[in-house]
One Martini backbone bead per residue (centre of mass of N, CA, C, O) as a GRO file, in nm:
protein
  400
    1MET     BB    1  11.005   5.658   8.357
    2ASN     BB    2  11.226   5.369   8.327
    3ILE     BB    3  11.573   5.415   8.308
    4PRO     BB    4  11.850   5.269   8.265
    5ILE     BB    5  12.166   5.254   8.413
    6SER     BB    6  12.469   5.302   8.327
    7ASN     BB    7  12.782   5.210   8.370
    8PHE     BB    8  13.017   5.388   8.569
    9THR     BB    9  13.351   5.419   8.521
   10ARG     BB   10  13.601   5.561   8.712
   11ASP     BB   11  13.838   5.479   8.481
   12ALA     BB   12  13.747   5.650   8.259
   13ARG     BB   13  13.893   5.723   7.936
   14VAL     BB   14  13.958   5.999   7.715
   15PRO     BB   15  14.050   6.128   7.418
   16LEU     BB   16  14.229   6.441   7.319
   17GLY     BB   17  14.548   6.382   7.246
   18HIS     BB   18  14.897   6.488   7.205
   19CYS     BB   19  15.223   6.411   7.328
   20SER     BB   20  15.552   6.334   7.392
   21THR     BB   21  15.442   6.064   7.565
   22GLY     BB   22  15.161   6.063   7.411
   23PRO     BB   23  14.861   6.026   7.495
   24LEU     BB   24  14.582   6.229   7.581
   25GLU     BB   25  14.390   6.191   7.877
   26LEU     BB   26  14.062   6.176   8.036
   27ASP     BB   27  13.961   6.140   8.364
   28LEU     BB   28  13.637   6.120   8.467
   29GLY     BB   29  13.650   6.060   8.769
   30LYS     BB   30  13.852   6.296   8.837
   31LEU     BB   31  13.682   6.519   8.715
   32MET     BB   32  13.444   6.498   8.915
   33SER     BB   33  13.632   6.581   9.160
   34GLY     BB   34  13.813   6.844   9.010
   35ARG     BB   35  13.762   6.951   8.758
   36CYS     BB   36  13.781   7.215   8.485
   37LEU     BB   37  14.016   7.419   8.297
   38ILE     BB   38  13.974   7.634   8.007
   39GLN     BB   39  14.244   7.839   7.870
   40GLY     BB   40  14.228   8.115   7.628
   41SER     BB   41  14.262   8.308   7.396
   42SER     BB   42  14.155   8.431   7.126
   43GLY     BB   43  14.202   8.145   6.913
   44ALA     BB   44  14.324   7.892   7.089
   45GLY     BB   45  14.083   7.650   7.127
   46LYS     BB   46  13.878   7.612   7.369
   47SER     BB   47  13.605   7.537   7.234
   48GLN     BB   48  13.723   7.295   7.083
   49THR     BB   49  13.807   7.140   7.337
   50LEU     BB   50  13.529   7.119   7.461
   51ARG     BB   51  13.409   6.966   7.222
   52ARG     BB   52  13.591   6.719   7.243
   53ILE     BB   53  13.503   6.625   7.522
   54ILE     BB   54  13.202   6.586   7.461
   55GLU     BB   55  13.230   6.378   7.229
   56GLU     BB   56  13.375   6.161   7.429
   57ALA     BB   57  13.177   6.175   7.708
   58PHE     BB   58  12.857   6.132   7.651
   59ASP     BB   59  12.849   5.808   7.697
   60TYR     BB   60  12.904   5.826   8.031
   61LEU     BB   61  12.731   6.099   8.068
   62THR     BB   62  12.550   6.356   8.139
   63THR     BB   63  12.508   6.640   7.921
   64ILE     BB   64  12.579   6.994   7.973
   65ILE     BB   65  12.530   7.290   7.778
   66VAL     BB   66  12.667   7.613   7.830
   67ASP     BB   67  12.560   7.886   7.594
   68PRO     BB   68  12.619   8.222   7.559
   69GLU     BB   69  12.667   8.227   7.212
   70GLY     BB   70  12.535   8.001   7.029
   71GLU     BB   71  12.772   7.749   6.927
   72PHE     BB   72  12.631   7.432   7.005
   73ALA     BB   73  12.399   7.309   6.825
   74ASN     BB   74  12.548   7.088   6.658
   75LEU     BB   75  12.645   6.926   6.905
   76ALA     BB   76  12.371   6.867   7.027
   77ALA     BB   77  12.273   6.700   6.784
   78HIS     BB   78  12.500   6.484   6.795
   79ILE     BB   79  12.423   6.395   7.114
   80GLY     BB   80  12.104   6.443   7.171
   81ALA     BB   81  12.036   6.725   7.268
   82THR     BB   82  11.837   6.954   7.427
   83THR     BB   83  11.717   7.262   7.328
   84VAL     BB   84  11.730   7.567   7.531
   85VAL     BB   85  11.586   7.883   7.535
   86ALA     BB   86  11.616   8.103   7.790
   87ARG     BB   87  11.438   8.356   7.701
   88ASP     BB   88  11.160   8.166   7.718
   89TYR     BB   89  11.225   8.161   8.037
   90ALA     BB   90  11.190   8.154   8.352
   91ASN     BB   91  11.372   8.111   8.629
   92ASP     BB   92  11.191   7.892   8.757
   93GLY     BB   93  11.188   7.714   8.503
   94LEU     BB   94  11.498   7.652   8.506
   95THR     BB   95  11.502   7.508   8.775
   96ALA     BB   96  11.303   7.284   8.695
   97LEU     BB   97  11.466   7.183   8.454
   98ALA     BB   98  11.711   7.082   8.617
   99LEU     BB   99  11.562   6.874   8.788
  100ARG     BB  100  11.460   6.702   8.541
  101THR     BB  101  11.735   6.642   8.422
  102ARG     BB  102  11.832   6.473   8.661
  103GLN     BB  103  11.602   6.269   8.686
  104HIS     BB  104  11.609   6.180   8.352
  105ARG     BB  105  11.879   6.205   8.202
  106ILE     BB  106  11.915   6.480   8.019
  107ALA     BB  107  12.038   6.612   7.755
  108LEU     BB  108  12.170   6.958   7.738
  109HIS     BB  109  12.101   7.286   7.577
  110LEU     BB  110  12.190   7.607   7.696
  111ASP     BB  111  12.069   7.902   7.552
  112LEU     BB  112  12.213   8.244   7.620
  113ALA     BB  113  12.143   8.406   7.392
  114ASP     BB  114  12.017   8.725   7.362
  115LEU     BB  115  12.114   8.855   7.640
  116GLU     BB  116  12.144   9.030   7.894
  117PRO     BB  117  12.388   9.018   8.121
  118ASP     BB  118  12.203   8.995   8.377
  119HIS     BB  119  12.008   8.779   8.265
  120ARG     BB  120  12.216   8.561   8.212
  121ILE     BB  121  12.305   8.523   8.502
  122GLU     BB  122  12.027   8.462   8.631
  123LYS     BB  123  11.958   8.210   8.459
  124ALA     BB  124  12.206   8.043   8.527
  125ALA     BB  125  12.168   8.043   8.836
  126ALA     BB  126  11.893   7.900   8.835
  127PHE     BB  127  11.996   7.640   8.704
  128PHE     BB  128  12.223   7.566   8.907
  129ALA     BB  129  12.036   7.545   9.151
  130GLY     BB  130  11.881   7.299   9.042
  131LEU     BB  131  12.115   7.099   9.028
  132LEU     BB  132  12.178   7.117   9.343
  133SER     BB  133  11.859   7.040   9.428
  134ALA     BB  134  11.866   6.759   9.397
  135GLN     BB  135  11.776   6.472   9.484
  136ARG     BB  136  11.945   6.221   9.631
  137GLU     BB  137  11.848   5.991   9.426
  138HIS     BB  138  11.993   6.177   9.179
  139TRP     BB  139  12.310   6.176   9.226
  140ALA     BB  140  12.375   5.918   9.042
  141HIS     BB  141  12.322   6.121   8.801
  142THR     BB  142  12.559   6.189   8.618
  143VAL     BB  143  12.702   6.522   8.546
  144LEU     BB  144  12.817   6.733   8.273
  145VAL     BB  145  12.922   7.070   8.300
  146CYS     BB  146  12.950   7.286   8.013
  147ILE     BB  147  13.126   7.603   8.010
  148ASP     BB  148  13.115   7.876   7.819
  149GLU     BB  149  13.220   8.177   7.883
  150ALA     BB  150  13.230   8.214   8.214
  151HIS     BB  151  13.282   8.530   8.249
  152LEU     BB  152  12.969   8.595   8.189
  153LEU     BB  153  12.868   8.445   8.476
  154ALA     BB  154  13.162   8.509   8.654
  155PRO     BB  155  13.277   8.789   8.714
  156HIS     BB  156  13.530   8.970   8.857
  157MET     BB  157  13.368   9.228   8.757
  158ALA     BB  158  13.167   9.489   8.756
  159ALA     BB  159  13.043   9.727   8.535
  160SER     BB  160  12.856   9.825   8.780
  161ALA     BB  161  12.679   9.896   9.054
  162ARG     BB  162  12.415   9.760   8.943
  163ASP     BB  163  12.579   9.474   8.885
  164ALA     BB  164  12.688   9.360   9.157
  165GLU     BB  165  12.460   9.169   9.252
  166THR     BB  166  12.460   8.986   9.005
  167ARG     BB  167  12.751   8.897   9.026
  168ARG     BB  168  12.731   8.762   9.303
  169LEU     BB  169  12.533   8.548   9.214
  170GLY     BB  170  12.705   8.412   8.995
  171VAL     BB  171  12.954   8.343   9.168
  172ALA     BB  172  12.818   8.186   9.399
  173THR     BB  173  12.680   7.963   9.228
  174LEU     BB  174  12.930   7.849   9.077
  175THR     BB  175  13.104   7.792   9.323
  176ASP     BB  176  12.903   7.600   9.461
  177MET     BB  177  12.893   7.386   9.237
  178CYS     BB  178  13.193   7.316   9.253
  179ALA     BB  179  13.214   7.252   9.564
  180ARG     BB  180  12.926   7.058   9.583
  181GLY     BB  181  12.904   6.860   9.326
  182ARG     BB  182  13.041   6.586   9.375
  183LYS     BB  183  12.825   6.449   9.569
  184ARG     BB  184  12.595   6.522   9.331
  185GLY     BB  185  12.714   6.441   9.039
  186ILE     BB  186  12.898   6.705   8.959
  187GLY     BB  187  13.061   6.813   8.675
  188THR     BB  188  13.312   7.067   8.576
  189ILE     BB  189  13.350   7.278   8.283
  190ILE     BB  190  13.566   7.561   8.216
  191ALA     BB  191  13.554   7.832   7.985
  192THR     BB  192  13.807   8.089   7.906
  193GLN     BB  193  13.986   8.365   7.803
  194ARG     BB  194  14.024   8.510   8.099
  195LEU     BB  195  14.139   8.513   8.419
  196ALA     BB  196  14.080   8.822   8.483
  197LYS     BB  197  13.752   8.776   8.429
  198LEU     BB  198  13.746   8.551   8.638
  199ALA     BB  199  13.656   8.438   8.922
  200SER     BB  200  13.866   8.326   9.170
  201SER     BB  201  13.669   8.129   9.321
  202VAL     BB  202  13.635   7.944   9.076
  203VAL     BB  203  13.929   7.870   9.006
  204SER     BB  204  13.994   7.735   9.292
  205GLU     BB  205  13.796   7.472   9.211
  206LEU     BB  206  14.011   7.400   8.979
  207HIS     BB  207  14.233   7.106   8.928
  208ASN     BB  208  14.219   7.125   8.616
  209HIS     BB  209  14.439   7.205   8.326
  210LEU     BB  210  14.395   7.404   8.017
  211ILE     BB  211  14.661   7.590   7.868
  212GLY     BB  212  14.693   7.849   7.651
  213LEU     BB  213  14.702   8.119   7.497
  214ASN     BB  214  14.876   8.423   7.608
  215VAL     BB  215  14.905   8.791   7.636
  216PHE     BB  216  14.853   8.903   7.905
  217ASP     BB  217  15.015   8.954   8.194
  218ARG     BB  218  14.800   8.862   8.399
  219ASP     BB  219  14.741   8.590   8.260
  220VAL     BB  220  15.023   8.473   8.260
  221ALA     BB  221  15.066   8.478   8.568
  222ARG     BB  222  14.822   8.299   8.647
  223ALA     BB  223  14.885   8.054   8.467
  224ALA     BB  224  15.168   7.997   8.580
  225ASP     BB  225  15.069   7.944   8.870
  226LEU     BB  226  14.895   7.694   8.803
  227LEU     BB  227  15.158   7.537   8.667
  228GLY     BB  228  15.438   7.619   8.807
  229PHE     BB  229  15.581   7.856   8.665
  230GLY     BB  230  15.826   8.029   8.552
  231SER     BB  231  15.934   8.285   8.363
  232ASP     BB  232  16.038   8.114   8.124
  233GLN     BB  233  15.783   7.936   8.090
  234ALA     BB  234  15.570   8.165   8.067
  235ALA     BB  235  15.663   8.264   7.780
  236LEU     BB  236  15.527   8.022   7.622
  237LEU     BB  237  15.226   8.129   7.635
  238ARG     BB  238  15.279   8.343   7.389
  239LEU     BB  239  15.351   8.089   7.158
  240LEU     BB  240  15.101   7.937   7.119
  241PRO     BB  241  14.925   7.757   6.919
  242PRO     BB  242  14.653   7.653   6.800
  243GLY     BB  243  14.555   7.367   7.002
  244GLU     BB  244  14.763   7.427   7.234
  245PHE     BB  245  14.827   7.268   7.561
  246PHE     BB  246  14.858   7.277   7.897
  247ALA     BB  247  14.860   6.985   8.100
  248PHE     BB  248  14.700   6.965   8.436
  249GLY     BB  249  14.627   6.704   8.660
  250PRO     BB  250  14.468   6.426   8.778
  251ALA     BB  251  14.303   6.392   8.486
  252LEU     BB  252  14.585   6.426   8.307
  253ALA     BB  253  14.866   6.528   8.468
  254ALA     BB  254  15.119   6.538   8.702
  255THR     BB  255  15.260   6.711   8.483
  256PRO     BB  256  15.325   6.940   8.268
  257VAL     BB  257  15.193   6.920   7.930
  258LEU     BB  258  15.229   6.935   7.588
  259ALA     BB  259  14.936   6.959   7.374
  260LYS     BB  260  14.751   6.824   7.101
  261ILE     BB  261  14.444   6.865   6.989
  262ASP     BB  262  14.210   6.697   6.852
  263PRO     BB  263  13.985   6.668   6.635
  264THR     BB  264  13.661   6.726   6.543
  265ILE     BB  265  13.350   6.644   6.424
  266THR     BB  266  13.244   6.918   6.485
  267PRO     BB  267  13.209   7.230   6.397
  268HIS     BB  268  13.310   7.553   6.470
  269ILE     BB  269  13.106   7.826   6.468
  270GLY     BB  270  13.314   8.048   6.622
  271ARG     BB  271  13.509   8.087   6.418
  272THR     BB  272  13.723   8.248   6.233
  273PRO     BB  273  13.683   8.405   5.961
  274ASP     BB  274  13.742   8.447   5.656
  275LEU     BB  275  13.874   8.648   5.429
  276VAL     BB  276  13.688   8.940   5.303
  277ALA     BB  277  13.631   9.156   5.075
  278ALA     BB  278  13.511   9.423   4.960
  279ALA     BB  279  13.293   9.551   4.767
  280ASP     BB  280  13.269   9.641   4.416
  281LEU     BB  281  13.180   9.974   4.454
  282GLY     BB  282  13.030  10.255   4.402
  283PRO     BB  283  12.923  10.534   4.555
  284ASP     BB  284  12.627  10.532   4.452
  285GLU     BB  285  12.563  10.233   4.514
  286SER     BB  286  12.622  10.246   4.815
  287ARG     BB  287  12.411  10.464   4.891
  288THR     BB  288  12.169  10.299   4.796
  289LEU     BB  289  12.205  10.046   4.977
  290LEU     BB  290  12.209  10.227   5.250
  291ASP     BB  291  11.994  10.448   5.256
  292LEU     BB  292  12.085  10.733   5.383
  293GLU     BB  293  11.843  10.931   5.380
  294ASN     BB  294  11.662  10.733   5.578
  295LEU     BB  295  11.889  10.756   5.830
  296ARG     BB  296  11.838  11.019   5.925
  297GLU     BB  297  11.814  11.232   6.170
  298VAL     BB  298  11.583  11.395   6.348
  299ALA     BB  299  11.539  11.716   6.374
  300PRO     BB  300  11.450  11.950   6.573
  301ALA     BB  301  11.185  12.130   6.555
  302ARG     BB  302  11.061  12.472   6.520
  303THR     BB  303  10.844  12.459   6.732
  304SER     BB  304  10.656  12.532   6.997
  305HIS     BB  305  10.805  12.328   7.176
  306ALA     BB  306  11.100  12.427   7.128
  307ALA     BB  307  11.045  12.734   7.211
  308MET     BB  308  10.955  12.651   7.469
  309ARG     BB  309  10.926  12.685   7.832
  310GLY     BB  310  10.850  12.503   8.078
  311GLN     BB  311  10.522  12.517   8.140
  312ARG     BB  312  10.443  12.565   7.844
  313ALA     BB  313  10.573  12.306   7.731
  314LEU     BB  314  10.413  12.106   7.902
  315ASP     BB  315  10.132  12.189   7.811
  316ALA     BB  316  10.174  12.135   7.509
  317PHE     BB  317  10.232  11.835   7.540
  318LEU     BB  318   9.968  11.744   7.690
  319LEU     BB  319   9.780  11.866   7.443
  320ASP     BB  320   9.884  11.671   7.259
  321PRO     BB  321   9.759  11.404   7.082
  322ALA     BB  322  10.048  11.235   7.108
  323ALA     BB  323  10.113  11.201   7.418
  324PRO     BB  324  10.018  10.916   7.501
  325ALA     BB  325  10.206  10.765   7.307
  326ALA     BB  326  10.472  10.896   7.399
  327ALA     BB  327  10.467  10.790   7.692
  328ARG     BB  328  10.473  10.488   7.617
  329ILE     BB  329  10.735  10.496   7.454
  330VAL     BB  330  10.923  10.583   7.680
  331GLY     BB  331  10.880  10.331   7.852
  332ALA     BB  332  10.981  10.125   7.640
  333LEU     BB  333  11.264  10.252   7.591
  334GLY     BB  334  11.359  10.239   7.889
  335ASN     BB  335  11.363   9.918   7.911
  336ILE     BB  336  11.601   9.903   7.661
  337ALA     BB  337  11.811  10.068   7.755
  338PRO     BB  338  12.029  10.165   7.495
  339ASN     BB  339  11.846  10.047   7.301
  340ALA     BB  340  11.689   9.980   7.001
  341THR     BB  341  11.397  10.021   6.783
  342THR     BB  342  11.113   9.974   6.609
  343ALA     BB  343  10.812  10.090   6.515
  344ASP     BB  344  10.679   9.814   6.477
  345ASP     BB  345  10.747   9.703   6.760
  346LEU     BB  346  10.597   9.920   6.915
  347ALA     BB  347  10.316   9.865   6.801
  348ARG     BB  348  10.299   9.574   6.904
  349HIS     BB  349  10.368   9.615   7.207
  350LEU     BB  350  10.137   9.862   7.241
  351ALA     BB  351   9.889   9.843   7.057
  352LEU     BB  352   9.941  10.045   6.809
  353PRO     BB  353   9.916  10.243   6.570
  354ALA     BB  354  10.142  10.349   6.344
  355ASN     BB  355  10.060  10.652   6.344
  356ASP     BB  356  10.087  10.693   6.653
  357VAL     BB  357  10.386  10.625   6.671
  358ASP     BB  358  10.486  10.842   6.478
  359ALA     BB  359  10.371  11.082   6.635
  360GLY     BB  360  10.522  11.026   6.900
  361LEU     BB  361  10.810  11.043   6.778
  362ASP     BB  362  10.788  11.330   6.672
  363LEU     BB  363  10.742  11.461   6.947
  364LEU     BB  364  11.003  11.359   7.086
  365ALA     BB  365  11.197  11.488   6.879
  366ALA     BB  366  11.105  11.788   6.923
  367ILE     BB  367  11.209  11.764   7.247
  368GLY     BB  368  11.464  11.563   7.268
  369ALA     BB  369  11.372  11.243   7.366
  370SER     BB  370  11.461  11.127   7.077
  371ASP     BB  371  11.612  10.896   6.855
  372THR     BB  372  11.542  10.931   6.504
  373MET     BB  373  11.365  10.873   6.209
  374PRO     BB  374  11.205  10.883   5.950
  375ARG     BB  375  10.947  10.791   5.807
  376GLY     BB  376  10.912  10.426   5.781
  377ASP     BB  377  10.982  10.086   5.755
  378THR     BB  378  11.286  10.150   5.914
  379ARG     BB  379  11.222  10.275   6.176
  380ILE     BB  380  11.422  10.415   6.442
  381ALA     BB  381  11.445  10.404   6.814
  382ARG     BB  382  11.552  10.608   7.100
  383LEU     BB  383  11.670  10.740   7.351
  384SER     BB  384  11.813  10.995   7.450
  385ALA     BB  385  12.107  11.067   7.591
  386ARG     BB  386  12.000  11.213   7.850
  387LEU     BB  387  11.806  10.976   7.930
  388ARG     BB  388  12.004  10.741   7.933
  389LEU     BB  389  12.176  10.855   8.170
  390ARG     BB  390  11.931  10.807   8.382
  391VAL     BB  391  11.885  10.468   8.324
  392VAL     BB  392  12.195  10.409   8.266
  393ASP     BB  393  12.551  10.289   8.281
  394THR     BB  394  12.594  10.305   7.987
  395PRO     BB  395  12.750  10.411   7.740
  396VAL     BB  396  12.672  10.662   7.495
  397VAL     BB  397  12.532  10.688   7.163
  398GLY     BB  398  12.448  10.767   6.865
  399LEU     BB  399  12.294  10.668   6.580
  400VAL     BB  400  12.497  10.872   6.379
   0.00000   0.00000   0.00000
């Protein structure tokens, strides 16, 4: 299909808010050249500010929303963007998706919610690689990539040694897109809670800044350095109310100005909820609603398995009729450790009868290999703490 390209005026400016000198506008042409950082502590209004930019800019260029927390679905509907849930697609599929998005100039909402941290980084990196790999004839299809909670995709530090390689992939890919995106028609806006959590190589590629409330000393120091503030001015960053940002950079203002961002059309899904008191219930009613008795962990029974040691215990396990199901359950639980799952999900995933899954879980509980609950419709299980320590780097806690 041949869709005509609208004229993109390099001096197009969109309204963001107001400052002491008048309206605050964002120059889209200079944004494409210099990219933009939106930073503020939780509740500062950074996601709302990103939302405001998207609402004003989507008429001028193709908009892609990269959404690690699944908070921008209503904005995607407002601008006519297609929502793609990343967990439903392989990494190669996301790379191909990015290429087709560039080719056909399709507004897109990439939902990265409900993914493990390493999978989220890998899928985002695969998508960014596709955007960069667009054929030269598609570079004229200008695209604005808006990334919320970017520290989840390019963290400053890895959570563990096992995560280090994934972190390097995320940081390298996002840095590369920022550094090489201009000639390829890619503009990038990155929003993050804390500068200390976002890779410094990514921050160094962002020449326009909207800096809001900061609380921690490291973040205040880095934000003040970006704005060219001394210690007295840096103290102001601790006092900013929600929705107020210091704006600075070629696309915003030649010198830092304090601005109030205008309201958005679409509501922010991830805003802090209003305060709601606890339900007025008596102890007995609370225990009934919580169904506490059926949530108790199954204590290892003093069966022959528990009493035996060494080779005799192994022989007894192998000869138990539930051993084949138990072995498959251990493999399934190991793949999702340290997370838990339900007995029903195990039955579906392993294509086993529910009774076989229950018998396997009972056997694993008897030898202390799983944390589980009594049999029932809501039975939940996961690997025991000692096994979780062998397969994951994440600190572990018990079910109850």
